[in-house]
C-alpha positions as CSV (number, residue, x, y, z in Angstrom):
1,M,-12.7,2.9,-22.7
2,S,-14.1,-0.1,-20.9
3,L,-12.4,-3.4,-21.2
4,A,-15.4,-5.5,-20.1
5,R,-15.9,-7.0,-23.5
6,A,-12.4,-8.2,-23.6
7,D,-12.6,-10.0,-20.3
8,V,-13.4,-13.7,-20.0
9,G,-16.4,-13.8,-17.7
10,A,-15.7,-10.2,-16.9
11,R,-19.2,-9.4,-15.6
12,R,-21.0,-11.4,-13.1
13,A,-23.8,-10.2,-10.7
14,A,-24.4,-11.4,-7.2
15,T,-23.8,-15.1,-6.7
16,T,-27.3,-16.5,-7.2
17,G,-26.6,-19.3,-9.6
18,T,-24.9,-22.6,-9.1
19,V,-22.0,-24.0,-11.0
20,D,-21.5,-27.0,-13.1
21,A,-19.1,-29.2,-11.0
22,R,-17.9,-30.9,-14.1
23,D,-15.8,-27.9,-15.2
24,G,-16.3,-25.4,-12.3
25,R,-17.5,-22.6,-14.6
26,P,-19.6,-19.9,-13.0
27,G,-23.4,-20.4,-13.5
28,R,-25.5,-17.7,-15.2
29,A,-26.4,-14.9,-12.9
30,R,-27.8,-11.4,-13.2
31,G,-27.8,-8.2,-11.2
32,R,-30.6,-8.2,-8.6
33,W,-32.1,-6.6,-5.6
34,V,-30.9,-8.6,-2.6
35,S,-33.1,-9.3,0.5
36,A,-31.4,-9.5,3.8
37,R,-32.1,-12.4,6.0
38,A,-32.1,-11.9,9.8
39,G,-29.5,-14.0,11.6
40,R,-30.6,-16.7,13.9
41,G,-29.5,-16.7,17.5
42,G,-28.0,-19.7,19.3
43,R,-24.7,-21.3,19.4
44,M,-23.0,-23.3,16.6
45,P,-22.1,-26.8,17.6
46,P,-18.5,-27.2,18.7
47,A,-15.9,-27.5,16.0
48,R,-12.5,-29.0,16.2
49,A,-9.5,-26.7,16.0
50,V,-8.4,-26.7,12.4
51,R,-4.7,-27.2,11.8
52,T,-3.0,-24.4,9.9
53,P,-1.5,-26.1,6.8
54,M,2.2,-26.2,6.4
55,K,2.0,-24.7,3.0
56,P,-0.5,-24.2,0.1
57,V,-1.3,-27.0,-2.3
58,E,1.9,-28.3,-3.9
59,E,2.4,-28.4,-7.6
60,V,1.8,-31.6,-9.6
61,A,4.9,-32.9,-11.4
62,G,4.3,-33.1,-15.1
63,D,1.5,-30.6,-15.2
64,A,2.3,-28.6,-18.3
65,S,0.3,-25.7,-17.1
66,G,2.5,-25.2,-14.1
67,V,-0.4,-24.9,-11.7
68,G,-0.9,-26.4,-8.3
69,G,-2.5,-29.8,-7.7
70,G,-3.3,-32.2,-4.9
71,L,-7.0,-32.3,-5.6
72,S,-9.0,-35.3,-6.7
73,Q,-10.6,-35.5,-10.1
74,Q,-14.1,-35.3,-8.6
75,T,-13.4,-32.1,-6.6
76,P,-15.7,-29.2,-7.6
77,F,-13.7,-26.2,-8.9
78,E,-10.6,-28.4,-9.3
79,R,-9.1,-26.2,-12.0
80,Q,-9.9,-23.0,-10.2
81,Y,-8.3,-24.2,-6.9
82,K,-5.2,-25.4,-8.7
83,D,-4.9,-22.0,-10.5
84,Y,-5.5,-20.2,-7.3
85,A,-2.7,-22.0,-5.5
86,T,-0.2,-20.7,-8.0
87,G,-0.5,-17.3,-6.4
88,Y,1.3,-18.5,-3.3
89,A,4.6,-19.3,-5.0
90,S,7.7,-18.2,-3.1
91,V,10.1,-15.9,-5.0
92,P,13.9,-16.3,-4.9
93,G,14.9,-13.4,-2.6
94,L,16.8,-10.2,-3.0
95,A,17.7,-10.9,-6.6
96,Y,14.0,-10.7,-7.4
97,E,13.7,-7.0,-6.5
98,N,12.8,-4.9,-9.5
99,M,11.7,-1.5,-10.7
100,G,10.7,0.2,-13.9
101,W,7.9,1.8,-15.9
102,V,4.8,-0.3,-16.6
103,T,4.6,-0.3,-20.3
104,D,2.1,-3.1,-21.0
105,V,-1.2,-1.3,-20.5
106,E,-4.6,-2.2,-21.9
107,G,-7.0,0.7,-21.9
108,E,-6.1,4.1,-20.4
109,I,-4.9,5.0,-16.9
110,P,-7.1,8.0,-15.9
111,K,-5.1,11.2,-16.2
112,E,-6.6,12.7,-13.1
113,M,-5.6,9.7,-10.9
114,E,-2.5,10.4,-8.8
115,G,-1.0,8.4,-5.9
116,T,0.5,5.0,-5.2
117,L,-1.0,1.6,-4.7
118,L,1.0,-0.1,-1.9
119,R,0.9,-3.8,-1.1
120,N,2.7,-6.0,1.4
121,G,2.8,-9.7,2.0
122,P,5.0,-12.8,2.5
123,A,7.0,-13.4,-0.6
124,M,9.9,-15.8,0.2
125,Y,9.2,-18.9,2.3
126,E,12.2,-21.1,1.7
127,R,15.9,-20.9,2.6
128,G,18.3,-23.8,2.2
129,G,15.5,-26.4,1.7
130,F,13.7,-25.3,4.9
131,V,10.1,-24.5,4.0
132,K,7.9,-22.2,6.1
133,S,4.2,-21.6,6.1
134,Y,3.1,-18.9,3.7
135,L,2.3,-16.3,6.5
136,D,5.8,-16.7,7.9
137,G,7.4,-15.7,4.6
138,D,9.6,-12.6,4.4
139,G,7.6,-9.5,3.6
140,M,8.0,-7.8,0.2
141,V,6.4,-4.4,-0.4
142,T,5.1,-3.7,-3.9
143,S,4.3,-0.2,-5.2
144,I,2.7,1.1,-8.3
145,A,3.0,4.9,-8.5
146,V,0.4,6.5,-10.8
147,K,0.6,10.0,-12.2
148,D,-0.1,11.7,-15.6
149,G,-1.5,8.5,-17.0
150,K,1.7,6.5,-16.3
151,A,2.7,4.0,-13.7
152,Y,6.0,3.1,-12.1
153,F,6.6,-0.4,-10.5
154,R,8.8,-1.4,-7.6
155,N,9.1,-4.4,-5.3
156,K,11.5,-4.6,-2.4
157,F,11.9,-6.9,0.7
158,V,11.4,-5.5,4.2
159,R,14.9,-5.8,5.8
160,T,14.0,-6.5,9.4
161,E,16.8,-7.3,11.8
162,H,15.9,-11.0,11.5
163,F,15.8,-10.9,7.7
164,D,19.4,-9.5,7.7
165,Q,20.6,-12.1,10.1
166,E,19.2,-15.0,8.1
167,E,20.4,-13.4,4.9
168,E,23.9,-13.3,6.2
169,Q,23.8,-16.9,7.3
170,D,21.8,-18.1,4.3
171,K,19.4,-20.1,6.5
172,Y,16.4,-19.6,8.8
173,I,17.5,-19.1,12.5
174,M,14.3,-17.8,14.1
175,P,11.1,-19.8,14.8
176,S,7.9,-18.4,13.4
177,I,4.2,-18.1,14.3
178,F,2.5,-20.3,11.7
179,T,5.2,-23.0,11.0
180,A,5.3,-26.2,12.9
181,S,8.9,-27.0,12.0
182,D,11.5,-25.2,14.0
183,P,14.9,-24.1,12.5
184,R,16.6,-24.0,15.9
185,P,19.1,-26.7,16.9
186,F,17.5,-29.5,18.9
187,P,13.9,-28.1,18.5
188,F,12.4,-30.4,21.1
189,F,14.6,-29.0,23.8
190,S,14.3,-25.5,22.5
191,R,10.5,-25.7,22.8
192,L,10.3,-27.6,26.0
193,F,13.0,-25.8,28.0
194,G,13.3,-22.5,26.2
195,D,9.7,-21.8,25.3
196,I,7.7,-23.7,27.9
197,I,9.9,-23.6,30.9
198,G,11.9,-20.5,30.1
199,G,8.9,-18.6,28.7
200,D,10.9,-17.3,25.7
201,L,8.4,-17.2,22.9
202,R,10.2,-14.6,20.7
203,R,9.3,-15.1,17.1
204,K,10.7,-13.8,13.8
205,Q,9.7,-10.3,12.7
206,N,8.9,-10.6,9.0
207,G,7.5,-7.2,8.3
208,A,4.9,-8.8,6.0
209,Y,1.3,-7.8,6.8
210,N,0.6,-4.2,5.7
211,V,2.1,-1.0,4.4
212,L,0.9,2.5,5.0
213,N,1.9,6.0,4.0
214,W,0.7,8.5,6.5
215,G,1.9,11.9,7.4
216,D,5.0,11.6,5.3
217,S,5.9,8.3,7.1
218,L,5.9,5.1,5.1
219,V,5.9,2.0,7.2
220,A,5.6,-1.7,6.8
221,V,4.0,-3.7,9.6
222,D,3.9,-7.3,10.7
223,Y,2.0,-8.6,13.7
224,K,3.0,-5.7,15.9
225,K,6.2,-4.1,14.9
226,P,6.3,-1.4,12.2
227,Y,9.4,-0.5,10.1
228,A,10.0,2.8,8.4
229,L,10.7,2.7,4.7
230,N,12.3,5.3,2.4
231,P,9.3,6.8,0.5
232,D,11.5,7.2,-2.6
233,T,13.1,3.8,-2.9
234,L,11.2,1.5,-0.4
235,E,14.5,0.8,1.3
236,T,14.1,-0.2,5.0
237,I,15.1,2.5,7.4
238,G,14.1,0.6,10.5
239,H,11.9,0.5,13.6
240,G,11.7,3.7,15.6
241,A,12.6,6.1,12.9
242,C,9.3,8.1,13.2
243,D,6.2,8.2,15.5
244,L,4.3,5.8,13.3
245,S,7.2,3.3,13.3
246,S,7.9,3.7,17.0
247,A,4.6,2.7,18.5
248,M,4.0,-1.1,18.6
249,H,0.8,-1.7,16.7
250,T,-0.9,-4.3,14.5
251,S,-1.4,-4.3,10.8
252,H,-4.9,-2.9,11.1
253,Y,-5.8,0.7,11.3
254,R,-8.5,3.2,10.4
255,T,-8.3,6.8,9.0
256,V,-11.1,9.1,10.3
257,T,-12.2,12.7,9.9
258,E,-12.3,14.9,13.0
259,P,-15.1,17.4,13.7
260,D,-12.7,20.2,12.7
261,G,-12.1,18.6,9.3
262,S,-8.6,17.3,10.1
263,R,-7.7,13.7,9.5
264,R,-6.3,11.1,11.9
265,C,-4.9,7.6,11.5
266,V,-6.0,5.2,14.3
267,A,-3.9,2.1,15.1
268,F,-4.1,-0.4,18.0
269,L,-2.2,-3.1,19.8
270,N,-4.0,-6.0,21.5
271,E,-1.9,-8.3,23.8
272,V,-3.2,-11.1,25.9
273,D,-1.8,-12.4,29.1
274,W,-3.4,-15.8,29.4
275,R,-1.9,-16.4,32.9
276,T,-3.9,-13.5,34.3
277,E,-6.7,-13.8,31.7
278,T,-6.2,-10.2,30.9
279,T,-6.0,-8.3,27.6
280,H,-4.0,-5.1,27.3
281,A,-5.3,-2.9,24.5
282,V,-3.7,0.4,23.4
283,F,-5.3,2.7,20.8
284,Y,-3.0,5.3,19.1
285,E,-4.0,8.3,17.0
286,F,-1.6,10.1,14.6
287,D,-2.4,13.5,13.1
288,E,-1.9,14.5,9.5
289,N,1.8,15.1,10.1
290,G,2.3,11.6,11.4
291,K,2.7,12.8,15.0
292,E,1.2,10.7,17.8
293,V,-1.5,12.9,19.4
294,S,-3.4,10.4,21.5
295,R,-2.8,7.1,23.3
296,R,-5.4,5.4,25.4
297,A,-4.8,2.0,27.1
298,Y,-7.4,-0.4,28.5
299,D,-7.4,-3.7,30.3
300,Y,-10.2,-6.2,29.9
301,P,-10.8,-10.0,30.1
302,S,-8.7,-12.1,27.7
303,S,-10.0,-12.5,24.2
304,Y,-9.0,-12.7,20.5
305,V,-9.6,-9.7,18.3
306,H,-8.2,-9.0,14.8
307,D,-9.4,-5.7,13.5
308,L,-11.1,-2.6,14.9
309,I,-13.9,-0.1,14.1
310,V,-13.6,3.6,14.9
311,T,-16.6,5.9,15.2
312,E,-16.9,9.5,16.4
313,N,-16.9,8.5,20.1
314,Y,-15.8,4.9,20.3
315,Y,-13.2,2.3,19.5
316,I,-15.0,-1.0,19.0
317,L,-13.5,-4.5,19.0
318,F,-15.3,-7.8,18.1
319,D,-14.4,-10.4,20.8
320,C,-14.2,-13.9,19.3
321,P,-14.7,-16.7,21.9
322,V,-11.4,-18.7,21.8
323,K,-9.3,-20.5,24.3
324,I,-5.9,-22.2,24.6
325,D,-5.8,-25.9,23.5
326,F,-3.8,-27.1,26.5
327,P,-3.4,-30.8,25.4
328,A,-1.9,-29.6,22.1
329,V,0.8,-27.7,24.0
330,F,2.4,-30.9,25.3
331,T,1.2,-33.5,22.7
332,K,1.9,-31.5,19.5
333,Y,3.8,-28.3,20.0
334,I,7.0,-29.6,21.6
335,F,7.1,-32.3,19.0
336,E,6.8,-29.9,16.0
337,K,3.4,-31.3,15.1
338,S,1.8,-27.9,15.6
339,C,2.8,-24.3,15.5
340,L,2.1,-21.5,18.0
341,S,-0.9,-20.2,16.2
342,E,-2.6,-23.7,16.4
343,L,-2.7,-23.6,20.1
344,I,-5.9,-21.6,20.1
345,C,-9.4,-23.1,19.4
346,E,-13.1,-22.3,19.8
347,D,-14.5,-21.6,23.3
348,T,-18.1,-22.6,23.2
349,S,-18.7,-21.7,26.8
350,R,-19.4,-18.0,26.0
351,R,-20.9,-15.9,23.3
352,P,-19.1,-13.4,20.9
353,L,-19.5,-9.9,22.0
354,F,-18.6,-6.3,21.2
355,R,-16.2,-4.3,23.4
356,I,-16.9,-0.6,23.2
357,F,-14.1,1.8,24.5
358,P,-14.6,5.5,24.9
359,R,-12.5,7.5,22.4
360,R,-12.9,10.9,24.0
361,G,-13.2,12.5,27.4
362,D,-12.1,11.1,30.8
363,S,-14.4,8.1,31.0
364,R,-12.7,4.7,31.4
365,D,-16.0,2.8,31.2
366,V,-15.7,-0.1,28.7
367,K,-19.1,-1.4,27.6
368,T,-19.8,-4.9,26.3
369,A,-22.7,-6.0,24.1
370,P,-23.2,-9.7,23.5
371,A,-24.2,-10.7,19.9
372,D,-27.3,-12.7,19.2
373,Y,-25.5,-14.6,16.4
374,W,-22.7,-17.1,17.0
375,C,-19.9,-16.3,14.7
376,Y,-16.3,-15.1,14.3
377,A,-15.1,-12.0,12.5
378,Y,-11.6,-10.9,11.3
379,H,-11.9,-8.0,8.9
380,H,-14.5,-5.4,9.4
381,V,-16.1,-3.1,6.7
382,N,-17.0,0.0,8.6
383,G,-19.1,1.3,11.5
384,F,-20.9,4.4,12.6
385,E,-23.3,5.9,15.2
386,D,-26.8,6.3,13.9
387,K,-29.3,9.1,14.7
388,D,-30.5,7.2,17.8
389,G,-27.0,6.9,19.2
390,N,-26.8,3.2,18.4
391,V,-23.8,1.7,16.6
392,V,-23.9,0.1,13.2
393,F,-21.1,-2.5,12.8
394,D,-20.6,-4.1,9.4
395,T,-18.2,-7.1,9.0
396,C,-17.4,-10.4,7.3
397,T,-18.5,-13.2,9.6
398,W,-17.5,-16.9,9.8
399,D,-19.6,-19.6,11.4
400,K,-16.6,-21.4,12.9
401,F,-13.1,-20.6,14.0
402,T,-10.7,-21.8,11.4
403,L,-8.1,-19.0,11.4
404,Y,-9.3,-17.3,8.2
405,F,-6.1,-18.1,6.2
406,T,-7.0,-21.8,6.1
407,D,-10.0,-21.2,3.9
408,I,-8.4,-18.4,2.0
409,C,-4.7,-19.2,1.8
410,N,-5.0,-22.9,1.6
411,P,-8.4,-23.9,0.2
412,N,-8.9,-27.3,-1.5
413,G,-12.6,-27.3,-2.3
414,V,-13.2,-30.3,0.1
415,D,-12.4,-29.4,3.7
416,N,-11.3,-25.8,3.2
417,Y,-13.1,-23.3,1.0
418,P,-14.5,-19.8,1.5
419,R,-17.6,-19.7,3.6
420,M,-17.8,-16.2,5.0
421,K,-20.9,-13.9,5.0
422,L,-21.5,-10.2,4.9
423,S,-23.1,-9.2,8.1
424,R,-24.5,-6.1,9.8
425,F,-24.9,-5.8,13.6
426,I,-27.0,-3.1,15.2
427,I,-25.6,-2.4,18.8
428,D,-28.3,-1.0,21.0
429,M,-26.3,1.3,23.3
430,D,-29.0,1.4,25.9
431,K,-29.8,-2.3,26.2
432,L,-26.2,-3.2,25.3
433,E,-27.3,-5.9,22.9
434,A,-26.2,-6.6,19.3
435,K,-28.7,-7.9,16.7
436,H,-27.4,-9.6,13.6
437,Y,-28.6,-9.1,10.0
438,L,-27.4,-11.2,7.1
439,L,-26.6,-8.9,4.1
440,S,-25.3,-11.5,1.7
441,D,-24.2,-15.2,1.8
442,T,-21.7,-14.7,-1.0
443,P,-18.4,-15.5,0.6
444,C,-16.5,-12.2,1.1
445,E,-13.4,-10.8,2.8
446,L,-10.9,-8.0,2.7
447,P,-13.6,-5.2,2.6
448,I,-12.9,-1.6,2.0
449,T,-14.9,1.7,1.8
450,S,-14.1,5.2,0.9
451,W,-11.7,6.4,3.6
452,D,-13.6,9.7,3.6
453,Y,-16.5,7.8,5.2
454,T,-14.7,5.8,7.8
455,G,-16.7,6.0,11.0
456,L,-19.5,7.9,9.3
457,P,-22.8,6.8,7.7
458,Y,-21.9,5.3,4.3
459,E,-23.6,3.4,1.4
460,H,-21.0,1.6,-0.7
461,M,-18.4,-1.1,0.1
462,Y,-16.0,-3.1,-2.1
463,L,-14.9,-6.7,-1.3
464,S,-13.0,-9.7,-2.5
465,T,-15.5,-12.5,-3.2
466,S,-15.8,-16.2,-4.0
467,V,-17.2,-17.2,-7.4
468,G,-19.7,-20.0,-7.8
469,R,-21.4,-22.5,-5.6
470,T,-22.3,-26.2,-6.1
471,E,-25.7,-27.6,-5.1
472,D,-24.0,-29.2,-2.1
473,G,-22.9,-25.7,-0.9
474,V,-19.2,-25.9,-1.8
475,N,-17.9,-22.4,-2.8
476,G,-15.3,-21.6,-5.4
477,P,-12.1,-19.8,-4.4
478,M,-11.8,-16.1,-3.8
479,Q,-11.6,-14.7,-7.3
480,A,-13.9,-11.7,-7.9
481,L,-14.2,-8.1,-6.8
482,S,-17.7,-7.0,-5.7
483,K,-19.5,-3.8,-5.0
484,A,-22.3,-3.9,-2.5
485,S,-24.6,-1.0,-1.5
486,L,-27.3,-0.4,1.1
487,K,-29.1,2.6,2.5
488,I,-27.9,4.0,5.7
489,D,-31.0,3.1,7.7
490,E,-31.7,-0.3,6.2
491,Q,-30.5,-3.8,6.8
492,K,-30.6,-5.1,3.3
493,L,-28.5,-4.6,0.2
494,Y,-30.1,-2.9,-2.8
495,Y,-27.2,-3.5,-5.1
496,E,-24.6,-6.4,-5.2
497,E,-22.5,-7.1,-8.3
498,Q,-19.4,-9.1,-9.0
499,W,-16.6,-8.5,-11.5
500,V,-14.7,-11.6,-12.4
501,P,-11.2,-10.9,-13.9
502,G,-11.1,-14.1,-16.0
503,D,-11.2,-17.8,-15.9
504,R,-7.7,-18.2,-14.6
505,K,-7.3,-14.8,-12.8
506,F,-7.9,-14.0,-9.2
507,A,-8.4,-10.5,-7.7
508,M,-6.7,-9.5,-4.5
509,E,-7.7,-6.9,-1.8
510,P,-9.5,-3.9,-3.3
511,F,-8.9,-0.2,-2.5
512,F,-11.0,2.8,-3.2
513,V,-9.4,5.9,-4.8
514,P,-11.7,9.0,-4.6
515,R,-11.8,11.3,-7.7
516,K,-10.5,14.8,-7.0
517,G,-13.4,17.2,-6.7
518,G,-15.9,14.3,-6.6
519,T,-19.0,14.8,-4.4
520,D,-20.6,11.4,-4.4
521,E,-19.3,8.6,-2.1
522,D,-18.6,6.3,-5.0
523,D,-17.1,8.9,-7.3
524,G,-13.7,7.4,-7.9
525,W,-12.0,4.1,-8.8
526,V,-11.6,0.6,-7.3
527,V,-8.0,-0.6,-7.8
528,A,-6.6,-4.0,-7.0
529,L,-3.9,-6.5,-8.0
530,V,-5.0,-9.6,-9.9
531,H,-3.1,-12.9,-10.0
532,D,-2.8,-14.5,-13.5
533,A,-2.2,-18.2,-13.4
534,A,-1.5,-18.4,-17.1
535,A,0.3,-15.2,-18.0
536,E,1.5,-15.0,-21.6
537,K,4.5,-12.8,-20.7
538,S,5.6,-14.4,-17.4
539,N,8.8,-13.9,-15.6
540,F,8.0,-16.7,-13.2
541,D,6.9,-20.1,-14.6
542,G,3.6,-18.9,-16.1
543,R,2.6,-16.7,-13.3
544,G,1.8,-13.0,-13.7
545,T,0.2,-10.0,-11.9
546,E,-2.0,-7.2,-13.2
547,M,-3.3,-4.0,-11.6
548,V,-6.8,-3.2,-12.6
549,I,-8.6,0.2,-12.4
550,I,-12.4,0.2,-12.3
551,D,-14.7,3.2,-12.3
552,A,-16.7,2.6,-9.1
553,K,-19.8,4.3,-10.6
554,K,-19.7,2.0,-13.6
555,F,-18.6,-1.1,-11.7
556,S,-20.4,-3.5,-14.0
557,E,-18.4,-2.3,-17.0
558,G,-15.2,-3.7,-15.7
559,P,-11.8,-2.0,-15.7
560,V,-10.9,1.1,-17.7
561,A,-7.3,-0.1,-17.5
562,R,-5.3,-3.3,-17.0
563,L,-1.6,-2.8,-16.2
564,R,0.5,-6.0,-16.6
565,L,3.3,-5.7,-14.1
566,P,6.9,-6.6,-15.0
567,S,7.1,-9.2,-12.2
568,Y,4.9,-11.8,-10.6
569,V,3.7,-10.6,-7.1
570,P,2.4,-13.3,-4.6
571,F,-1.1,-12.8,-3.3
572,G,0.0,-10.7,-0.3
573,V,-1.9,-9.8,2.8
574,H,-2.9,-6.1,3.1
575,G,-2.0,-2.8,1.7
576,S,-3.3,0.8,1.1
577,W,-3.7,3.5,-1.4
578,S,-1.5,6.6,-0.8
579,P,-3.0,9.8,-2.2
580,K,0.6,11.1,-2.2
581,Y,2.8,10.0,-5.1
582,V,5.6,7.9,-3.6
583,A,8.1,5.3,-4.8
584,G,8.2,6.8,-8.3
585,P,11.1,6.6,-10.8
586,P,14.6,6.9,-9.3
587,K,15.9,10.3,-8.3
588,E,19.5,11.5,-8.9
589,D,20.9,10.0,-5.7
590,E,19.5,6.5,-6.3
591,L,20.6,6.6,-10.0
592,K,24.1,7.5,-8.9
593,R,24.3,4.6,-6.4
594,L,22.9,2.2,-8.9
595,Q,25.4,3.2,-11.5
596,E,28.3,2.8,-9.1
597,M,27.2,-0.7,-8.2
598,R,26.7,-1.7,-11.8
599,S,30.3,-0.7,-12.6
600,K,31.6,-3.2,-10.1
601,N,29.0,-5.9,-9.7
602,D,30.7,-8.6,-11.9
603,G,27.4,-9.4,-13.5
604,K,25.6,-10.1,-10.2
605,P,22.1,-8.7,-9.4
606,I,22.2,-5.5,-7.3
607,S,20.1,-4.3,-4.4
608,L,20.2,-1.0,-2.6
609,G,20.1,-2.9,0.7
610,A,18.6,-1.9,4.1
611,S,19.4,1.8,4.0
612,A,20.3,4.5,1.6
613,A,23.9,4.2,2.6
614,E,24.2,0.4,2.3
615,P,24.2,-0.8,-1.3
616,V,25.0,-4.6,-1.5
617,I,25.6,-7.2,-4.2
618,H,24.0,-10.6,-4.1
619,A,24.5,-13.9,-5.8
620,T,21.5,-15.1,-7.7
621,P,19.6,-18.0,-6.0
622,S,17.6,-20.4,-8.2
623,P,13.8,-19.7,-8.3
624,Q,11.8,-21.9,-6.0
625,A,8.0,-22.3,-6.6
626,I,6.6,-23.3,-3.2
627,G,3.2,-23.3,-1.9
628,V,4.2,-22.2,1.5
629,G,5.8,-24.8,33.2
630,V,2.4,-24.0,31.4
631,A,2.4,-20.5,32.8
632,S,5.7,-19.8,31.1
633,L,4.4,-21.0,27.8
634,L,1.4,-18.7,28.2
635,M,3.7,-15.8,28.5
636,G,4.6,-16.4,24.8
637,I,1.0,-17.2,23.8
638,T,0.3,-13.8,25.2
639,A,1.1,-12.3,21.9
640,L,-1.4,-14.4,19.9
641,S,-4.1,-11.8,19.5
642,S,-1.7,-9.2,18.1
643,I,0.3,-11.8,16.2
644,L,-2.8,-13.0,14.3
645,G,-3.8,-9.4,13.6
């Protein structure tokens, strides 16, 4: 049963229409064949380094709808951006953890679907009145385990060593990457003498940027440190408990099929030493049992990279031209006017390029291929080697360096709003040149394909996309899910369609779930969480979260099922689909421990703590809805490439 007719604005094809800026409603659009436009070479004019906002748009007092504000009455998409901002509200803390069957379901969960949707992202950004930037919030893993047409929900904080220390003291004690304010005593002296002179740029591990179940190892990852989780309860076991949680790697990875049919998970770490202008990259491969079977390290000139592409023979990184903003180090950073992440800016003296590393054999030859199009790229779609031995590299590109979370996590429809493009690069491996082709100018991010086609020729992709555009070129917030398709040997889309979840609903990162026994690449479902800014049955000031399931072959028909989760879940960062059913209903041991705690909790909320042997009881905090020498300093900035990954 399709729910498309019940959706408000549920079907919308590629963004070809404009919007009426008076009310921000999407203009009329239809499905269409889309012509690709070749990218133009040449550099973009220099752009200033954009400050990472302290927190998302704050709420307006007296607004009965409970949505965010801070926009002028003349701002296009004003209502949409206010509603969007409500998805970045901080939750109270450990007392917010929850679990239970999802009983509010519209439509039917496919009986043949089995596995678990896993999401991770910052969820708590305030302690004792100290407000951190959204991306510095404490990570909370959310799981929806699906089996036999039923779904079980859990959410639990990642109990890193720093989380436990701050929980015990009930205040922030560690500085973070994206927050200008510093919780340490005498922050000016801490930054000047500790950070700059002493070179101590340790930052809080928040465990907040991804979660992956691979080879019976469930791990949460922040900018470079993974933490093993209990696959039954989501309780934090800790760093180093398995191979996947022992290697230091970023929150981005790829799963690929080997020539013998076996599967591997590829992760990487990218650390920059700006003193020596050298980047140290390490690529790890884990087999189907979660054991590390390959580790290859390379050094190359310093650069910023965020994600990777893996093909049959190569690891490929997109090198964005950035540099250190030295004046900001001494005029802003030590005075808490900027955070660590704001000390990088565009470098217009060189072109973006692709760095191509050998994945097999004894060769250590790293090739570079300059791009003919000036852009930045954070999240990549997929890549593969074509019949001529050239590399096809698909990604979401930006025309300026803004640190993508400014336009996505803190848009206002004036200075910050989505402006990404879907791009294809063809890397000539003989000439070592990369030619750009524009596939779509609909702002898009957080792309996914079928994992069975990672590193292989593919046809279909699924993305989070912006809805609507004014005549002046201002785009609406990220709201829709899109399916885009192109033939393997072409540089233009033949299909592009959006599904909009509703006027006040906003889709998050999509994932593809293949149908068991399916033969076609798009035979399966697209699943995603959706933020509802006006939930009827809200547990958090009008906010709610849904999980949607869409038949990928019938994308235009909308979801076959909507699952209204029992708790609001903030937007989050990344996640994955586990084909193995994990984090389902409690087993006997968990039930026993919960029962013992309930018998002595004196009415306080309970949490199973950081390990299976450590149940704890917590007082209930009140809900807080919040938007969110130089060489020595460079030792700390060394981590920026991996931090921002």
